[in-house]
C-alpha positions as CSV (number, residue, x, y, z in Angstrom):
1,M,-17.2,8.4,34.3
2,I,-20.6,9.2,35.6
3,K,-23.9,7.7,34.6
4,P,-26.3,8.8,32.3
5,A,-29.3,8.5,34.8
6,T,-26.9,10.5,37.2
7,Q,-26.4,13.2,34.8
8,D,-30.2,13.5,33.9
9,A,-30.7,13.6,37.8
10,I,-28.1,16.6,37.9
11,K,-29.5,18.2,34.8
12,E,-33.0,18.0,36.7
13,M,-32.1,19.2,40.2
14,R,-30.2,22.1,38.4
15,K,-33.2,23.3,36.8
16,H,-35.2,23.4,39.9
17,K,-32.9,26.2,41.5
18,M,-31.0,23.5,43.6
19,A,-27.1,24.9,44.6
20,I,-24.2,22.9,43.2
21,K,-23.4,22.0,46.8
22,T,-26.6,21.1,47.7
23,I,-26.6,18.5,44.6
24,A,-23.3,17.1,44.7
25,N,-24.2,16.7,48.4
26,T,-27.3,14.8,47.8
27,L,-26.0,12.8,45.0
28,G,-22.5,11.9,47.2
29,L,-20.8,13.9,44.3
30,S,-18.0,16.2,44.2
31,K,-18.9,19.9,42.9
32,N,-16.3,19.8,40.5
33,S,-17.9,16.9,38.8
34,V,-21.3,18.3,39.2
35,K,-20.2,21.2,37.4
36,S,-18.7,19.3,34.7
37,V,-21.5,17.8,33.6
38,L,-23.4,20.8,33.7
39,R,-21.1,22.3,31.6
40,G,-21.3,19.2,29.0
41,K,-18.0,17.8,29.3
42,H,-19.8,14.1,30.0
43,A,-21.8,13.6,27.1
44,E,-21.9,10.6,25.6
45,P,-19.0,9.2,24.1
46,K,-18.6,8.6,20.5
47,A,-19.0,5.0,18.8
48,K,-14.9,4.0,17.8
49,I,-14.6,3.9,14.2
50,S,-11.5,1.9,12.7
51,K,-9.3,3.3,10.0
52,Y,-10.0,0.6,8.3
53,H,-13.9,1.4,8.0
54,Q,-13.7,2.4,4.3
55,H,-13.0,-1.0,3.4
56,L,-16.1,-2.1,4.5
57,P,-18.1,-2.7,1.6
58,I,-15.2,-5.0,0.3
59,I,-15.1,-6.9,3.3
60,R,-19.1,-7.8,3.4
61,E,-18.6,-9.0,-0.2
62,L,-15.7,-11.1,0.4
63,F,-17.0,-12.6,3.7
64,A,-19.8,-14.2,1.4
65,F,-17.8,-15.8,-1.1
66,C,-14.8,-17.2,1.0
67,C,-17.9,-18.4,3.3
68,G,-17.2,-16.6,6.3
69,N,-13.7,-17.6,6.4
70,A,-11.9,-14.6,7.6
71,V,-8.6,-15.8,7.1
72,R,-9.2,-16.0,3.2
73,V,-10.9,-12.8,3.8
74,G,-7.6,-11.1,4.9
75,E,-5.6,-13.1,2.1
76,V,-8.1,-11.8,-0.8
77,L,-7.8,-8.6,0.3
78,N,-4.1,-8.3,0.1
79,E,-3.8,-10.6,-3.0
80,Q,-6.3,-8.6,-5.1
81,Y,-6.7,-5.3,-3.9
82,S,-3.2,-4.8,-1.8
83,I,-4.9,-3.9,1.5
84,D,-3.2,-5.1,4.4
85,I,-5.5,-5.0,7.8
86,P,-4.2,-6.8,10.7
87,Y,-6.2,-10.0,11.7
88,S,-7.6,-8.5,15.0
89,S,-9.1,-5.5,13.3
90,L,-10.5,-7.4,10.5
91,I,-12.0,-9.7,13.2
92,W,-13.4,-6.4,14.8
93,L,-14.8,-5.1,11.8
94,I,-16.8,-8.4,10.7
95,N,-18.0,-8.7,14.7
96,Q,-19.4,-5.0,14.5
97,D,-21.2,-5.4,11.4
98,G,-22.9,-8.4,12.6
99,L,-20.8,-10.7,9.7
100,G,-19.4,-13.2,12.2
101,K,-22.5,-14.7,13.6
102,P,-26.3,-13.9,13.0
103,A,-28.6,-11.5,15.5
104,K,-30.1,-13.5,18.3
105,K,-33.8,-14.0,17.8
106,P,-36.0,-13.4,21.1
107,A,-37.4,-17.0,22.3
108,G,-40.8,-16.3,23.4
109,S,-42.5,-18.1,26.4
110,Y,-45.3,-20.5,25.9
111,H,-48.2,-21.0,28.5
112,F,-50.2,-24.3,28.3
113,A,-53.4,-25.4,30.1
114,P,-53.5,-28.5,32.5
115,G,-53.6,-31.6,30.2
116,E,-52.8,-29.8,27.2
117,E,-49.3,-30.9,26.3
118,M,-46.7,-33.0,27.0
119,Q,-42.9,-33.3,25.3
120,H,-40.6,-36.0,24.7
121,D,-36.7,-36.1,23.6
122,T,-34.0,-38.2,24.1
123,S,-30.1,-37.4,24.9
124,P,-27.0,-39.2,25.0
125,Y,-24.9,-39.5,28.1
126,K,-21.6,-40.9,28.8
127,I,-21.6,-42.9,32.6
128,I,-20.0,-45.8,34.4
129,L,-22.2,-49.0,34.6
130,G,-20.5,-51.9,35.9
131,N,-17.0,-50.6,36.2
132,K,-17.2,-50.0,32.0
133,S,-17.6,-46.7,30.4
134,K,-20.8,-46.7,28.6
135,T,-22.7,-44.1,26.3
136,V,-26.2,-44.4,26.8
137,Q,-29.6,-42.7,25.6
138,C,-31.5,-41.0,28.0
139,A,-35.4,-40.5,27.0
140,A,-37.5,-38.3,29.1
141,L,-41.1,-37.4,28.9
142,A,-42.7,-34.4,30.8
143,F,-46.0,-32.5,31.2
144,A,-45.7,-29.1,30.1
145,Y,-48.0,-27.7,32.7
146,S,-47.1,-29.7,35.9
147,R,-43.4,-30.3,34.8
148,K,-43.7,-33.8,35.9
149,I,-40.8,-36.3,34.0
150,Y,-39.9,-39.6,33.5
151,I,-36.8,-40.7,32.7
152,R,-35.1,-44.4,31.4
153,F,-32.2,-45.7,30.0
154,Y,-31.3,-47.4,27.1
155,P,-28.2,-48.8,24.9
156,R,-29.8,-47.5,21.8
157,F,-33.1,-46.0,21.2
158,T,-34.6,-47.2,18.0
159,R,-38.3,-47.3,17.1
160,F,-39.0,-50.6,19.7
161,E,-37.3,-48.4,22.4
162,A,-39.5,-45.5,21.8
163,R,-42.8,-47.5,21.4
164,C,-41.7,-49.5,25.0
165,F,-40.8,-46.3,26.8
166,L,-43.9,-44.0,25.5
167,I,-45.9,-46.9,27.2
168,D,-43.7,-47.5,30.6
169,A,-44.0,-43.2,30.9
170,L,-47.5,-42.8,30.2
171,L,-48.3,-45.5,32.8
172,H,-46.3,-43.9,35.4
173,M,-47.9,-40.5,34.6
174,D,-51.5,-42.0,35.0
175,G,-52.5,-40.1,32.1
176,S,-51.8,-38.5,28.9
177,C,-52.4,-34.9,27.1
178,G,-53.5,-34.5,24.4
179,R,-51.1,-33.1,22.2
180,C,-46.9,-34.8,22.4
181,T,-44.4,-32.4,20.9
182,I,-41.3,-34.4,19.7
183,D,-38.6,-34.0,17.8
184,N,-38.3,-34.2,13.9
185,T,-35.9,-37.9,14.6
186,S,-36.3,-40.8,12.2
187,V,-36.8,-43.0,15.0
188,L,-40.4,-41.1,15.3
189,V,-40.8,-39.7,12.0
190,V,-40.9,-41.4,8.4
191,Q,-41.2,-38.3,6.1
192,G,-41.1,-34.9,6.3
193,A,-40.3,-32.3,9.2
194,G,-42.4,-30.1,11.3
195,P,-46.0,-30.2,12.1
196,D,-46.6,-31.3,8.7
197,A,-44.3,-34.8,9.0
198,T,-45.5,-38.3,8.7
199,I,-45.6,-39.8,12.0
200,A,-44.2,-43.7,12.0
201,P,-47.3,-46.1,12.0
202,E,-46.1,-48.1,15.2
203,I,-46.0,-44.4,16.7
204,R,-49.2,-43.3,15.6
205,Q,-51.0,-46.6,16.8
206,I,-49.7,-45.7,20.0
207,G,-51.2,-42.3,20.2
208,R,-54.7,-43.8,19.1
209,L,-54.5,-45.8,21.9
210,F,-53.9,-43.4,24.5
211,S,-55.8,-40.4,22.6
212,T,-52.8,-38.1,22.0
213,V,-51.3,-36.7,18.7
214,F,-47.7,-36.1,18.1
215,I,-46.7,-33.4,16.5
216,P,-42.5,-32.3,15.8
217,H,-41.9,-28.9,16.4
218,S,-40.5,-26.8,13.3
219,V,-37.0,-27.1,12.1
220,G,-34.2,-25.0,13.8
221,H,-36.8,-24.5,16.6
222,P,-35.9,-26.8,19.5
223,D,-36.8,-24.0,22.0
224,R,-40.4,-25.2,21.3
225,K,-39.8,-28.4,23.8
226,A,-38.1,-26.4,26.6
227,R,-40.2,-28.4,29.0
228,V,-38.0,-31.5,28.0
229,E,-34.9,-30.0,27.4
230,R,-34.5,-28.0,30.4
231,P,-34.6,-31.2,32.6
232,F,-31.8,-32.6,30.6
233,Y,-29.1,-30.8,32.1
234,Y,-30.8,-31.3,35.7
235,V,-30.6,-35.0,35.0
236,E,-26.5,-34.3,34.1
237,R,-25.8,-32.7,37.1
238,N,-28.0,-33.9,40.0
239,F,-28.9,-37.4,38.8
240,L,-25.7,-38.8,36.9
241,A,-23.2,-36.8,39.2
242,G,-21.9,-38.8,42.2
243,R,-24.3,-42.3,41.9
244,T,-22.4,-45.7,40.7
245,F,-24.6,-48.0,38.7
246,N,-24.3,-52.1,38.7
247,D,-26.4,-52.5,35.5
248,W,-29.2,-51.2,33.5
249,N,-31.9,-52.4,36.1
250,D,-30.0,-50.8,38.8
251,L,-29.6,-47.8,36.4
252,N,-33.5,-47.3,35.9
253,H,-34.6,-48.1,38.9
254,Q,-32.5,-45.3,40.6
255,G,-34.2,-43.0,37.7
256,I,-37.4,-43.2,38.4
257,E,-37.1,-43.0,42.5
258,W,-35.1,-39.8,41.6
259,C,-37.9,-38.4,39.4
260,I,-40.5,-39.5,41.8
261,N,-38.4,-38.2,45.5
262,V,-36.4,-35.3,43.8
263,S,-37.6,-34.1,40.9
264,D,-41.2,-34.1,41.3
265,K,-40.7,-32.9,44.9
266,K,-38.4,-30.0,43.9
267,Y,-39.6,-26.2,44.3
268,K,-40.1,-24.5,40.9
269,R,-39.7,-20.4,40.9
270,S,-42.0,-20.4,37.4
271,L,-44.7,-22.6,39.6
272,K,-44.7,-21.4,42.9
273,M,-44.7,-25.1,43.9
274,T,-43.5,-27.8,43.5
275,P,-44.5,-30.2,40.3
276,E,-45.9,-32.6,42.5
277,Q,-48.3,-30.4,43.9
278,V,-49.2,-28.6,40.4
279,Y,-49.9,-32.7,39.2
280,I,-52.5,-33.0,41.6
281,M,-54.3,-30.0,39.8
282,E,-53.2,-31.3,36.7
283,K,-54.9,-34.7,36.7
284,P,-58.4,-34.6,36.2
285,F,-57.9,-32.8,32.8
286,L,-55.7,-35.7,31.7
287,K,-56.8,-38.4,29.4
288,P,-57.6,-41.5,31.1
289,L,-55.3,-44.8,30.2
290,P,-57.0,-47.6,28.0
291,L,-58.8,-50.8,29.7
292,Y,-56.1,-52.8,27.9
293,I,-52.5,-52.3,26.4
294,P,-51.3,-54.5,24.3
295,P,-47.9,-55.8,24.6
296,V,-44.7,-54.3,22.5
297,Y,-42.8,-56.7,20.7
298,V,-41.3,-57.1,17.2
299,T,-41.7,-60.6,15.3
300,Y,-38.8,-62.3,13.0
301,Y,-38.6,-65.4,11.4
302,R,-35.9,-67.8,11.8
303,V,-34.7,-71.1,10.7
304,V,-33.1,-73.0,13.7
305,D,-29.4,-73.5,12.9
306,I,-27.5,-77.1,13.6
307,Q,-26.6,-76.4,16.7
308,G,-30.2,-75.7,18.1
309,Y,-29.8,-71.9,18.3
310,V,-31.7,-69.1,16.4
311,Q,-29.8,-65.4,16.3
312,L,-31.6,-62.1,17.4
313,D,-29.9,-59.2,17.9
314,T,-26.1,-60.7,17.4
315,N,-27.7,-63.1,20.1
316,R,-28.3,-66.8,20.2
317,Y,-31.3,-68.4,22.1
318,S,-31.6,-72.1,22.5
319,L,-34.6,-74.3,21.4
320,P,-35.3,-78.1,21.6
321,Y,-32.4,-80.2,19.0
322,K,-35.7,-81.8,17.2
323,L,-36.7,-78.6,15.9
324,I,-33.4,-78.2,13.8
325,G,-33.7,-77.2,10.1
326,E,-37.3,-75.7,11.1
327,Q,-38.8,-72.4,10.9
328,V,-40.2,-70.6,13.9
329,E,-41.4,-67.3,14.6
330,V,-39.5,-65.1,17.4
331,Q,-40.9,-62.3,19.4
332,K,-38.5,-59.8,20.6
333,H,-40.5,-58.0,24.0
334,P,-39.1,-55.5,26.4
335,E,-37.5,-57.9,28.8
336,E,-38.0,-61.6,27.3
337,V,-37.7,-63.3,23.7
338,L,-40.5,-65.8,22.8
339,I,-40.4,-68.4,20.2
340,Y,-43.3,-70.2,18.7
341,H,-43.4,-73.1,16.0
342,G,-46.5,-73.0,14.5
343,H,-49.0,-72.2,17.6
344,K,-47.0,-73.5,20.3
345,K,-44.7,-71.8,22.3
346,V,-41.4,-73.5,22.4
347,A,-38.7,-71.2,24.1
348,Q,-38.7,-68.4,26.4
349,H,-35.5,-66.4,27.5
350,Q,-34.7,-63.7,29.2
351,R,-33.3,-61.2,26.4
352,L,-29.6,-60.0,26.1
353,V,-29.4,-56.2,26.4
354,D,-26.1,-54.3,25.4
355,K,-24.5,-57.7,24.4
356,R,-22.6,-59.0,21.4
357,D,-22.4,-62.8,20.6
358,G,-23.9,-63.7,23.7
359,R,-25.8,-67.0,23.9
360,K,-28.9,-67.8,26.1
361,T,-29.3,-71.9,27.0
362,D,-32.1,-74.0,28.4
363,A,-31.0,-77.4,29.9
364,S,-33.9,-79.1,28.7
365,H,-33.1,-78.0,25.0
366,K,-29.9,-80.4,25.3
367,I,-30.0,-83.9,24.0
368,R,-30.1,-86.0,27.0
369,R,-27.5,-89.0,26.6
370,I,-27.7,-92.2,28.7
371,S,-24.9,-93.0,31.0
372,Y,-24.0,-96.1,32.6
373,P,-21.4,-96.1,35.3
374,Q,-18.0,-98.3,34.9
375,S,-18.7,-100.4,37.7
376,A,-22.4,-101.3,36.0
377,S,-22.0,-104.9,34.6
378,S,-23.4,-105.6,31.1
379,T,-25.7,-108.9,30.2
380,Q,-22.6,-110.5,28.5
381,E,-20.2,-110.1,31.0
382,R,-22.8,-111.5,34.0
383,A,-23.0,-114.7,31.3
384,L,-19.5,-115.3,31.2
385,T,-18.0,-114.3,34.7
386,G,-18.2,-117.0,37.3
387,N,-17.4,-120.3,35.5
388,N,-14.0,-120.3,35.4
389,P,-11.0,-118.1,37.2
390,I,-8.7,-117.7,34.1
391,L,-11.8,-116.4,32.1
392,D,-12.4,-114.4,34.5
393,S,-9.1,-112.8,34.9
394,Y,-9.1,-112.4,31.2
395,M,-12.1,-110.4,31.0
396,T,-10.9,-107.9,33.9
397,Q,-7.8,-107.3,31.8
398,L,-10.0,-107.1,28.8
399,K,-12.3,-104.4,30.3
400,I,-9.5,-102.2,31.2
401,R,-8.8,-101.9,27.5
402,C,-12.3,-101.0,26.7
403,H,-14.1,-97.8,26.9
404,G,-17.1,-97.8,28.4
405,R,-18.6,-100.9,29.8
406,G,-17.0,-103.0,27.0
407,I,-20.6,-104.7,25.7
408,I,-18.9,-105.1,22.4
409,K,-16.3,-107.1,23.3
410,F,-17.8,-109.2,25.5
411,R,-20.6,-109.8,23.2
412,K,-18.2,-110.9,20.7
413,L,-16.0,-113.1,23.4
414,L,-19.7,-114.4,24.5
415,E,-20.0,-115.5,20.5
416,L,-16.6,-117.3,20.4
417,K,-17.5,-119.1,23.6
418,R,-20.9,-120.6,22.8
419,T,-19.3,-120.9,18.7
420,Y,-16.5,-123.4,19.7
421,P,-15.7,-126.2,21.7
422,E,-15.3,-125.5,25.7
423,D,-11.4,-127.0,25.7
424,A,-10.3,-125.2,22.5
425,F,-11.8,-122.0,23.6
426,M,-10.1,-122.4,27.1
427,K,-6.6,-123.1,25.6
428,A,-6.8,-120.0,23.7
429,I,-7.9,-117.6,26.8
430,Q,-4.9,-119.2,28.7
431,K,-2.5,-118.7,26.0
432,A,-3.6,-115.4,25.2
433,Q,-3.8,-114.1,28.6
434,K,0.0,-115.5,29.2
435,Y,1.5,-113.5,25.9
436,G,-1.0,-110.1,26.8
437,L,-3.1,-110.6,23.5
438,Y,-6.5,-109.4,23.8
439,D,-7.5,-109.0,20.0
440,L,-10.7,-110.9,19.6
441,A,-9.9,-111.3,15.8
442,R,-6.6,-113.0,16.7
443,L,-8.2,-114.9,19.6
444,E,-10.5,-116.7,17.2
445,R,-8.0,-117.4,14.7
446,L,-5.7,-119.1,18.0
447,I,-9.1,-121.1,18.9
448,I,-9.7,-122.8,15.3
449,S,-5.7,-123.6,15.3
450,Y,-6.6,-125.9,18.4
451,I,-9.3,-127.6,16.6
452,A,-8.0,-127.9,13.1
453,G,-6.7,-131.3,13.8
454,D,-9.6,-132.6,15.3
455,Y,-12.4,-131.6,13.1
456,F,-10.2,-130.7,9.9
457,N,-8.0,-132.8,7.7
458,L,-5.4,-130.3,7.6
């Protein structure tokens, strides 16, 4: 098949009285091919028409009625109209008529001035983190003019993580643009969609702090923020490929290093230079950072349980045991958990991230019990020992059968020694040791039996 441009060239050269052989030699064709073009044998091929083309009006009607199910369209054609069309021919007719898929519309191009716009979005990835497969959320912020980007990974992306990310990203960029295009996600939007949506109060506060306005793109128009959509593919194919991560800190540290040393230094054909070089030109047009940036945290109120812990995000954090049953204020920060009772900070813990049923315990919050060594003797033991070897031997066996230092037993034994006569007490001790009697209540009855005839008329 000779291309249409070549056919036009042959006809134009023939109009200028050029010989067929000369035309053939010039274009690298045979004389017969040139002759066939001049005779009109290489006209444009006719459009292919199916023999079932006459049923196309019915197919259009049934396609809408069957909600775009081509199999069902063929069944209804056969049942109601007795028209049997092979499935491949039916699909060809539907595609040729443009029913199967909507026609693509040109996306257009956008041009931004320095410092005019930045774009934010998130994307999920599945990675290996600490020898475990995890689904993580990657948040990204990109400057539309210079293509400079910042990424950070989170186990989940809520409004709290969004506030932390936006502040970290703008600090990394060392400035902000006057407008930030975002997605129509409920994390940032509380009502509506598109440019008329209502932004969450916490996000609007960040916008006022950094002199920027958050504007969601129109519904079904994600190409509006292509400056941040395109880097997600680059993150997946370049940053995450062939890298291992020990924990969340290692993952985010490598992500920032990749943004600085790889992404910002990559030559962009559309820019004719690197994002790092364009950023130098954009920097004077950025909004300056505020003098003071308040910390980001969320406040909760909890009652200290009977074990001395409060619960936050399925994890538990310890407090001094004296606060059991008291209500405390728990502040969740990006990296820490601060706990206040009244206006006094009573505990500070490192926040547990991506963990369930975890427990953070401060050793100073436990009850300190005074423990004595087994070898230490009590006052009662020292008062009894050293007077009689039989009593000392009995006390040694009695202490073996006691828990701890045996203070209660020795106190009772000292009371018996001081209450009853010395002779009866020692006789009872000697007999009790002979028969292995170390129950002090029975020992007391034994002492009374020895003194019964001397003091009582029984």
